[in-house]
N, C-alpha and C positions, 0 to 999 in steps of 0.2 A: 504494500500500500504506500502511496506517495504521501509525503509530508503535507503537500498542498490539500490533499483530500482530508487528512486528519485535522488540519487547522480549521476546516469548516464545521467540525463537530463541536458539541458542547462538552463541558468538563464531565458531566455525567455519562455521556455517550463514550467519551474517551476512557473513563474508568471501566465501563462495561466491555469495551473493545480490548482493554488491557487484560481483564480477567479471562476473556475468551481466548486470547492469544496465549496467555500463560498455561491454561488448561490444555490447549492443543500442543504446546511445546512439551509439556509434561508427558502427554500421551506418546509423542514421538520419541522422547527419551526412553520410555518403557519399551517401545518397539525396537529401538536401537540396541538396547541391552539384551533383548531376546533374539536378535538377529533377523527381525521381520521388517526392518525399515527399508522401504523401496526407494524413497527419494531423500537422500541426506541433505540435499541443497535446501529443502523446505525448512530444515532446522535453522540454517543460517538466515534465511529470509525472516523467519519468525523472531529470532533474536534481534535482528535489525529493526523489525516492526516494534518490538517491545521498547527498544532504545528510543525510537522516534516518538512513541506515545509518551514515555516518561519525560522526554525533553520538552514536549509541548505542554504537558501538565505542569512541569516546574516553571516554564516560562510564564504561564498564566497565573501561577501562584505569586510570582514576583510583582506582577502588575497591580 
């Protein structure tokens, strides 16, 4: 997800998106540990999405 798309969301929507992304990342980690992970690049993308979301939330907290 692009940062410009995330900036259009409200803080509550960002929190919800953060929780969903964390859950998906957790599930992928479980799949990786059991050897069932099909797309390891998805983990990288999710980690980056988490970082983007956290950055935007902290930016809005400062304002």
